[in-house]
ROPAVO-848224 format. One record per residue: residue in one letter; x, y, z of N, C-alpha, C in turn; residue number from 1. Coordinates in Angstrom, 1 decimal, decimal comma. Layout:
<nodes>
NODE   residuo       nX       nY       nZ      caX      caY      caZ       cX       cY       cZ   num
NODE         A        X        Y        Z        X        Y        Z        X        Y        Z   NUM
...
</nodes>
This chain:
<nodes>
NODE   residuo       nX       nY       nZ      caX      caY      caZ       cX       cY       cZ   num
NODE         X      1,3      4,7     28,4      2,0      3,5     29,3      1,6      4,0     30,7     1
NODE         X      0,8      3,5     31,6      0,7      4,0     32,9      1,1      3,0     34,0     2
NODE         X      2,1      3,7     35,0      2,5      2,4     35,8      1,9      2,8     37,5     3
NODE         X      1,2      2,0     37,9      0,5      1,9     38,9      1,2      1,8     40,2     4
NODE         X      0,8      1,8     41,4      1,7      2,1     42,6      2,0      0,8     42,9     5
NODE         X      1,5     -0,5     42,5      1,9     -1,8     42,6      3,0     -2,3     41,7     6
NODE         X      3,4     -1,4     40,8      4,2     -1,8     39,7      4,0     -2,2     38,8     7
NODE         X      2,5     -2,5     38,5      2,0     -3,0     37,1      2,0     -2,1     36,3     8
NODE         X      2,3     -2,7     34,9      2,2     -1,4     33,8      1,2     -1,7     32,6     9
NODE         X      0,3     -1,0     32,4     -0,9     -1,0     31,7     -0,6      0,2     30,6    10
NODE         X     -0,8     -0,4     29,3     -0,6      0,2     28,2     -2,2      0,9     27,9    11
NODE         X     -2,0      2,3     27,8     -3,3      2,9     27,3     -3,6      2,8     26,0    12
NODE         X     -4,7      2,3     25,6     -5,1      2,1     24,0     -4,7      3,5     23,3    13
NODE         X     -4,5      3,5     22,4     -4,1      4,7     21,3     -5,3      5,2     20,5    14
NODE         X     -6,0      6,1     20,5     -7,0      6,5     19,3     -6,4      7,3     18,5    15
NODE         X     -6,9      7,0     17,1     -6,4      7,9     15,7     -6,9      9,1     15,9    16
NODE         X     -5,8     10,0     15,7     -6,5     11,5     15,6     -6,2     12,1     14,3    17
NODE         X     -6,9     13,0     13,9     -6,7     13,7     12,5     -5,2     13,9     12,1    18
NODE         X     -4,5     14,4     13,2     -3,1     14,4     12,7     -2,3     13,4     12,5    19
NODE         X     -2,6     12,5     13,1     -2,0     11,2     12,6     -2,4     10,8     11,3    20
NODE         X     -3,7     10,8     11,2     -4,3     10,4      9,8     -3,8     11,0      8,7    21
NODE         X     -3,5     12,6      8,9     -2,9     13,2      7,9     -1,5     12,9      7,6    22
NODE         X     -0,8     12,7      8,6      0,7     12,5      8,8      0,9     11,0      7,9    23
NODE         X     -0,2     10,0      7,9      0,2      8,9      7,4     -0,2      8,9      5,9    24
NODE         X     -1,2      9,7      5,7     -1,8     10,2      4,3     -0,3     11,0      3,6    25
NODE         X      0,3     11,8      4,2      1,6     12,3      3,6      2,6     11,5      3,5    26
NODE         X      2,6     10,4      4,4      3,9      9,8      4,4      3,8      8,8      3,2    27
NODE         X      2,6      8,2      2,7      2,6      7,9      1,5      3,4      8,5      0,4    28
NODE         X      3,2      9,9      0,2      3,9     10,8     -0,6      5,3     10,9     -0,3    29
NODE         X      5,7     11,4      0,8      7,2     11,4      1,1      7,9     10,5      1,8    30
NODE         X      7,4      9,4      1,8      8,4      8,3      2,3      8,3      7,3      1,1    31
NODE         X      6,8      6,8      0,7      6,7      5,7     -0,3      7,2      6,1     -1,5    32
NODE         X      7,0      7,4     -2,0      7,3      7,6     -3,5      8,8      7,7     -3,7    33
NODE         X      9,4      8,5     -2,7     10,9      8,3     -3,0     11,7      7,1     -2,9    34
NODE         X     11,1      6,1     -1,9     11,7      4,8     -1,8     11,3      4,2     -3,0    35
NODE         X     10,3      4,1     -3,5      9,8      3,3     -4,9     10,6      4,1     -5,9    36
NODE         X     10,8      5,1     -6,2     11,6      5,6     -7,2     13,3      5,2     -7,3    37
NODE         X     13,8      5,1     -6,0     15,2      5,1     -5,7     15,3      3,5     -6,1    38
NODE         X     14,7      2,7     -5,4     14,7      1,0     -6,0     14,4      0,8     -7,2    39
NODE         X     13,3      1,5     -7,8     13,2      1,2     -9,4     14,4      1,6    -10,1    40
NODE         X     14,9      2,7     -9,9     16,0      3,3    -10,6     17,4      2,4    -10,6    41
NODE         X     17,4      1,9     -9,0     18,4      1,1     -9,1     18,2     -0,4     -9,5    42
NODE         X     17,1     -0,8     -9,4     16,9     -2,1    -10,2     16,9     -1,9    -11,7    43
NODE         X     16,6     -0,9    -12,5     16,7     -0,9    -13,8     18,1     -0,6    -14,4    44
NODE         X     18,9     -0,2    -13,3     20,4     -0,3    -13,9     21,2     -1,7    -14,1    45
NODE         X     20,5     -2,6    -13,6     20,9     -4,0    -13,7     20,3     -4,7    -15,1    46
NODE         X     19,3     -4,2    -15,6     18,7     -4,7    -16,7     18,4     -3,6    -18,0    47
NODE         X     19,1     -2,5    -17,9     18,8     -1,6    -18,8     19,3     -1,9    -20,3    48
NODE         X     20,2     -3,0    -20,4     20,6     -3,6    -21,7     19,9     -4,5    -22,3    49
NODE         X     18,6     -4,9    -21,9     17,6     -5,7    -22,5     16,6     -5,0    -23,5    50
NODE         X     16,0     -5,5    -24,4     15,2     -4,9    -25,4     14,0     -4,4    -24,4    51
NODE         X     13,6     -3,1    -25,1     12,3     -2,3    -24,3     11,0     -2,9    -23,8    52
NODE         X     10,6     -4,2    -24,7      9,5     -4,6    -24,0     10,0     -5,6    -22,6    53
NODE         X     11,2     -6,2    -22,8     11,5     -7,2    -21,7     11,7     -6,1    -20,4    54
NODE         X     12,4     -4,7    -20,7     12,4     -4,0    -19,5     11,0     -3,4    -18,9    55
NODE         X     10,0     -3,5    -19,9      8,8     -2,7    -19,6      8,2     -4,0    -18,5    56
NODE         X      8,4     -5,3    -19,1      7,7     -6,4    -18,6      8,6     -6,5    -16,9    57
NODE         X      9,6     -6,4    -17,0     10,4     -6,5    -15,8     10,0     -5,4    -14,7    58
NODE         X     10,0     -4,2    -15,1     10,1     -3,0    -14,5      8,6     -2,8    -13,9    59
NODE         X      7,4     -2,7    -14,9      6,2     -2,5    -14,5      5,6     -3,7    -14,0    60
NODE         X      5,8     -4,9    -14,5      5,0     -6,0    -14,1      5,7     -6,7    -12,9    61
NODE         X      7,0     -6,8    -13,0      7,4     -7,6    -11,6      8,2     -6,8    -10,7    62
NODE         X      8,9     -5,7    -10,9      9,5     -5,0    -10,0      8,5     -4,2     -9,3    63
NODE         X      7,8     -3,3    -10,0      6,9     -2,2     -9,5      5,8     -2,9     -8,3    64
NODE         X      5,3     -4,1     -8,7      4,3     -4,7     -7,6      5,3     -4,7     -6,4    65
NODE         X      6,4     -5,2     -6,5      7,2     -5,8     -5,2      7,7     -4,6     -4,5    66
NODE         X      8,1     -3,4     -5,3      8,9     -2,3     -4,6      7,6     -1,5     -4,1    67
NODE         X      6,6     -1,1     -4,9      5,5     -0,4     -4,5      4,8     -0,9     -3,3    68
NODE         X      4,5     -2,3     -3,3      3,6     -2,8     -2,1      4,7     -2,7     -0,9    69
NODE         X      5,9     -2,9     -1,1      6,6     -2,8      0,1      7,0     -1,1      0,8    70
NODE         X      7,2     -0,6     -0,3      7,1      1,1      0,2      6,2      1,9      0,7    71
NODE         X      5,0      1,1      0,1      3,6      1,7      1,2      3,7      1,0      2,3    72
NODE         X      3,8     -0,2      2,6      3,7     -0,8      3,7      4,6     -0,3      4,9    73
NODE         X      5,9      0,0      4,6      7,0      0,6      5,2      6,7      1,3      6,3    74
NODE         X      5,8      2,4      6,3      5,7      3,6      7,4      4,5      2,8      8,4    75
NODE         X      4,0      1,4      8,1      3,0      0,9      9,0      3,8      0,1     10,1    76
NODE         X      5,1     -0,2      9,9      5,7     -1,1     11,0      6,1     -0,5     12,2    77
NODE         X      5,6      0,5     12,7      6,1      1,1     13,7      5,2      0,7     14,8    78
NODE         X      4,1      0,1     14,4      3,0      0,1     15,6      2,8      0,2     17,2    79
NODE         X      2,0      0,8     17,7      2,3      1,0     18,8      0,8      0,9     19,8    80
NODE         X      0,3      0,2     20,1     -0,9     -0,1     20,9     -2,2      0,5     19,8    81
NODE         X     -2,3      0,2     18,9     -3,2      0,3     17,7     -4,3     -0,6     17,7    82
NODE         X     -5,5     -0,3     17,4     -6,7     -1,4     17,3     -6,2     -2,1     15,7    83
NODE         X     -6,6     -3,0     15,4     -6,4     -3,9     14,0     -7,2     -2,9     13,5    84
NODE         X     -8,5     -2,0     13,4     -9,1     -1,1     12,6     -8,2      0,1     12,1    85
NODE         X     -7,6      0,5     13,5     -7,1      1,8     13,2     -5,5      1,6     12,2    86
NODE         X     -4,8      0,4     12,5     -3,9      0,1     11,2     -4,3      0,0     10,2    87
NODE         X     -5,5     -0,6      9,8     -6,0     -0,8      8,5     -6,2      0,8      7,9    88
NODE         X     -6,9      1,6      8,8     -7,1      3,0      8,3     -5,8      3,6      7,9    89
NODE         X     -4,8      3,4      8,5     -3,7      4,1      8,5     -3,1      3,6      7,2    90
NODE         X     -3,0      2,1      7,0     -2,5      1,5      5,5     -3,3      2,3      4,6    91
NODE         X     -4,8      2,1      4,8     -5,8      3,0      3,7     -5,4      4,4      3,1    92
NODE         X     -4,6      5,1      4,2     -4,3      6,3      3,9     -3,1      6,3      3,4    93
NODE         X     -1,9      5,6      3,9     -0,8      5,6      3,2     -1,2      5,3      1,6    94
NODE         X     -1,8      4,1      1,3     -2,0      4,0      0,1     -2,5      4,9     -0,5    95
NODE         X     -3,5      5,7      0,2     -4,1      6,9     -0,8     -3,1      7,9     -1,0    96
NODE         X     -2,1      8,2     -0,2     -1,2      9,1     -0,6     -0,4      8,8     -1,8    97
NODE         X     -0,2      7,5     -1,8      0,8      7,1     -2,6      0,1      7,3     -3,9    98
NODE         X     -1,3      6,7     -4,0     -2,0      6,6     -5,2     -2,4      8,2     -5,8    99
NODE         X     -2,3      9,1     -4,9     -2,4     10,4     -5,3     -1,5     11,1     -6,0   100
NODE         X     -0,3     10,8     -5,4      1,0     11,0     -6,1      1,4     10,5     -7,5   101
NODE         X      1,0      9,2     -7,6      1,2      8,5     -8,7     -0,1      8,8     -9,7   102
NODE         X     -1,1      9,3     -9,4     -2,2      9,9    -10,4     -1,6     11,1    -10,7   103
NODE         X     -1,2     12,1    -10,1     -0,7     13,3    -10,7      0,5     13,1    -11,6   104
NODE         X      1,3     12,2    -11,1      2,6     12,0    -12,2      2,0     11,5    -13,6   105
NODE         X      1,2     10,5    -13,3      0,9      9,7    -15,0     -0,1     10,8    -15,3   106
NODE         X     -1,3     11,6    -14,9     -1,9     12,4    -15,4     -1,4     13,8    -16,0   107
NODE         X     -0,3     14,5    -15,1      0,1     15,8    -15,4      1,5     15,8    -16,2   108
NODE         X      2,4     14,6    -16,0      3,6     14,3    -17,0      3,6     13,3    -17,9   109
NODE         X      2,8     12,4    -17,6      2,8     11,5    -18,6      1,4     11,8    -19,8   110
NODE         X      0,5     12,5    -19,5     -0,8     12,7    -20,3     -1,8     11,6    -20,4   111
NODE         X     -1,7     10,7    -19,4     -2,6      9,8    -19,1     -4,0     10,6    -18,8   112
NODE         X     -5,1      9,6    -19,4     -6,5     10,1    -19,2     -6,9     10,0    -17,9   113
NODE         X     -7,0     11,1    -17,2     -7,5     11,0    -15,6     -8,5      9,8    -15,3   114
NODE         X     -9,5      9,5    -16,2    -10,7      8,5    -16,1    -10,0      7,1    -15,8   115
NODE         X     -8,8      7,0    -16,6     -8,2      6,1    -16,8     -7,4      5,5    -15,6   116
NODE         X     -6,8      6,6    -15,0     -5,8      6,5    -13,5     -6,7      6,8    -12,4   117
NODE         X     -8,1      7,1    -12,5     -8,7      7,2    -11,3     -8,7      6,0    -10,5   118
NODE         X     -8,9      4,6    -10,9     -9,2      3,3    -10,2     -8,0      3,2     -9,8   119
NODE         X     -6,6      3,2    -10,2     -5,2      3,1     -9,7     -5,0      3,8     -8,3   120
NODE         X     -5,8      5,0     -8,6     -5,5      5,7     -6,9     -6,0      5,1     -6,0   121
NODE         X     -7,3      4,6     -6,0     -8,0      3,5     -5,0     -7,5      2,2     -5,1   122
NODE         X     -6,9      1,7     -6,2     -6,2      0,7     -6,0     -5,2      0,5     -5,0   123
NODE         X     -4,5      1,4     -5,0     -3,1      1,7     -4,0     -3,5      1,8     -2,4   124
NODE         X     -4,5      2,6     -2,3     -5,2      2,3     -1,2     -5,9      1,0     -0,9   125
NODE         X     -6,5      0,7     -1,4     -7,0     -1,0     -1,1     -6,1     -1,9     -1,0   126
NODE         X     -5,0     -2,0     -1,7     -3,8     -2,8     -1,5     -2,9     -2,7     -0,5   127
NODE         X     -3,0     -1,6      0,0     -2,0     -1,3      1,2     -2,9     -1,7      2,4   128
NODE         X     -4,4     -1,3      2,4     -5,1     -1,7      3,5     -5,0     -3,3      3,8   129
NODE         X     -5,0     -4,0      2,6     -4,8     -5,7      2,8     -3,4     -6,0      3,5   130
NODE         X     -2,2     -5,1      3,1     -1,1     -5,3      3,8     -1,1     -5,1      5,2   131
NODE         X     -1,7     -4,1      5,5     -2,0     -3,6      6,7     -2,7     -4,2      7,7   132
NODE         X     -3,9     -5,0      6,9     -4,6     -6,2      7,7     -3,9     -7,2      8,0   133
NODE         X     -2,8     -7,6      7,2     -1,9     -8,7      7,2     -0,9     -8,5      8,4   134
NODE         X     -0,4     -7,3      8,5      0,5     -6,6      9,8     -0,4     -6,8     11,1   135
NODE         X     -1,6     -6,4     11,0     -2,6     -6,3     12,0     -2,6     -7,8     12,7   136
NODE         X     -2,8     -8,4     11,8     -3,2    -10,3     12,2     -1,8    -11,1     12,2   137
NODE         X     -0,8    -10,5     12,0      0,6    -11,2     12,1      0,7    -12,2     10,9   138
NODE         X      0,3    -11,8      9,7      0,5    -12,5      8,7      0,8    -11,5      7,6   139
NODE         X      1,7    -10,5      8,0      2,3     -9,6      7,1      2,9    -10,1      5,9   140
NODE         X      3,7    -11,3      5,9      4,1    -12,0      4,3      3,3    -12,5      3,4   141
NODE         X      2,3    -13,1      4,1      1,3    -13,4      3,3      0,2    -12,4      2,6   142
NODE         X     -0,2    -11,2      3,5     -0,9    -10,4      2,7     -0,1     -9,5      1,8   143
NODE         X      1,3     -9,4      2,1      2,1     -8,5      1,2      2,3     -9,4     -0,2   144
NODE         X      2,3    -10,5      0,1      2,6    -11,3     -1,3      1,4    -11,2     -2,0   145
NODE         X      0,0    -11,5     -1,4     -1,1    -11,5     -2,0     -1,1    -10,0     -2,8   146
NODE         X     -1,1     -8,9     -2,1     -1,2     -7,5     -2,7     -0,1     -7,3     -3,8   147
NODE         X      0,8     -7,9     -3,6      2,0     -8,2     -4,7      1,5     -8,9     -6,0   148
NODE         X      1,0     -9,9     -5,7      0,3    -10,8     -6,7     -1,1    -10,0     -7,5   149
NODE         X     -1,8     -9,5     -6,7     -3,0     -8,5     -7,4     -2,5     -7,4     -8,2   150
NODE         X     -1,2     -6,7     -7,6     -0,8     -5,7     -8,4      0,0     -6,1     -9,8   151
NODE         X      0,8     -7,3     -9,6      1,4     -8,1    -10,8      0,6     -8,0    -11,8   152
NODE         X     -0,6     -8,9    -11,4     -1,7     -9,2    -12,4     -2,3     -8,0    -12,9   153
NODE         X     -2,6     -6,9    -12,2     -3,3     -5,8    -12,9     -2,3     -5,0    -13,9   154
NODE         X     -1,0     -5,0    -13,7      0,0     -4,5    -14,2      0,2     -5,2    -15,6   155
NODE         X      0,2     -6,4    -15,3      0,4     -7,4    -16,7     -0,7     -7,1    -17,9   156
NODE         X     -2,1     -7,2    -17,1     -3,2     -7,0    -18,1     -2,9     -5,3    -18,6   157
NODE         X     -2,5     -4,5    -17,7     -2,3     -2,9    -18,4     -1,4     -2,9    -19,3   158
NODE         X     -0,3     -3,4    -19,3      0,9     -3,3    -20,3      0,4     -3,8    -21,9   159
NODE         X     -0,6     -4,9    -21,6     -1,3     -5,2    -22,9     -2,4     -5,0    -23,3   160
NODE         X     -2,8     -3,7    -22,6     -4,1     -2,7    -22,9     -5,3     -3,8    -22,6   161
NODE         X     -5,3     -4,2    -21,5     -6,5     -5,4    -21,6     -7,3     -4,5    -20,2   162
NODE         X     -8,2     -3,7    -20,8     -8,8     -2,8    -19,7     -9,7     -3,7    -18,8   163
NODE         X    -10,6     -4,4    -19,4    -11,5     -5,1    -18,5    -10,9     -6,1    -17,5   164
NODE         X    -10,1     -6,9    -17,6     -9,3     -7,5    -16,8     -8,8     -6,7    -15,6   165
NODE         X     -8,1     -5,5    -16,1     -7,5     -4,6    -15,1     -8,9     -4,3    -14,1   166
NODE         X     -9,8     -4,0    -14,7    -10,9     -3,1    -14,1    -11,2     -4,4    -13,2   167
NODE         X    -11,4     -5,5    -13,4    -11,8     -6,7    -12,7    -10,9     -6,8    -11,3   168
NODE         X     -9,7     -7,0    -11,8     -8,9     -6,9    -10,8     -8,8     -5,8     -9,5   169
NODE         X     -8,8     -4,7    -10,2     -9,1     -3,8     -9,6    -10,2     -3,7     -8,5   170
NODE         X    -11,5     -3,8     -8,9    -12,7     -3,7     -8,2    -12,5     -5,2     -7,3   171
NODE         X    -11,9     -6,2     -7,7    -11,8     -7,1     -6,7    -11,0     -7,0     -5,6   172
NODE         X     -9,7     -6,2     -5,9     -9,2     -5,6     -4,6     -9,6     -4,6     -3,7   173
NODE         X    -10,7     -4,0     -4,5    -11,5     -2,8     -3,5    -12,5     -3,9     -2,7   174
NODE         X    -13,1     -4,7     -3,4    -13,8     -5,8     -2,6    -13,0     -6,5     -1,4   175
NODE         X    -12,4     -7,1     -2,0    -11,3     -7,6     -0,5    -11,1     -6,6      0,6   176
NODE         X    -10,6     -5,4      0,1    -10,4     -4,4      1,3    -11,5     -4,2      2,1   177
NODE         X    -12,7     -4,4      1,7    -14,0     -3,9      2,4    -14,2     -5,0      3,0   178
NODE         X    -14,0     -6,4      2,8    -14,1     -7,6      3,4    -13,2     -7,4      4,6   179
NODE         X    -11,9     -7,2      4,4    -10,8     -7,2      5,5    -11,4     -6,2      6,4   180
NODE         X    -11,7     -5,1      6,0    -12,0     -4,0      6,9    -13,0     -4,5      7,8   181
NODE         X    -14,4     -5,0      7,5    -15,3     -5,6      8,1    -14,7     -6,7      9,2   182
NODE         X    -13,6     -7,3      9,0    -13,1     -8,4     10,0    -12,2     -7,8     10,9   183
NODE         X    -11,9     -6,6     10,8    -11,0     -5,5     11,8    -12,0     -5,7     12,9   184
NODE         X    -11,4     -5,4     14,3    -12,0     -4,9     15,2    -11,3     -3,9     16,0   185
NODE         X    -11,7     -3,3     16,9    -11,4     -2,2     17,7    -10,4     -3,2     18,9   186
NODE         X    -10,0     -4,4     18,8     -9,1     -5,0     19,8     -7,7     -4,5     19,4   187
NODE         X     -7,3     -3,9     20,5     -5,9     -3,2     20,5     -4,7     -4,6     20,1   188
NODE         X     -3,8     -4,1     19,4     -2,7     -4,8     19,0     -1,2     -4,7     20,4   189
NODE         X     -0,9     -5,9     20,7      0,3     -6,1     21,6      1,3     -5,1     20,9   190
NODE         X      2,1     -4,4     21,7      3,2     -3,7     21,6      4,5     -4,6     20,9   191
NODE         X      5,0     -4,2     20,0      6,2     -5,4     19,3      7,6     -4,5     19,8   192
</nodes>
């Protein structure tokens, strides 16, 4: 912020640096993952008495998309004189950090084949970038719900081992991320 001699205030646009990009990548790991784990554990305590298939549907298909999309977007709400494109990139990085952590957990601890988890790594980056676009264009709730719907759809197909629909949803999410990136501009957002 710059204050001139006549008292007018000018907000100097902020340019993303590498440190900030790395910070947001890491925040996908150290902020989003713990929030997700905490909220997931809290939620499971309410329906732990149900049969396993119901627990899986509730936790993986319904709760995971709601919790994960929120926790990935959470670090993005501090915005200050960023351009739409900068906020989009930060969203992509937060989602990528989250996706990397989830990838490592599934592959190393649960023994999932890495080639099956690799698209999910980038799905998180793409879905979070969609939410970031919604934040940048003052339509956060709409894009959050859209990301939750895409995540819900992919997880529903995944628990029933429907690999082709999962891949279609995943690549559709990548495509939407690319389209919204193309819509972003270097226009700076007003501070809130």
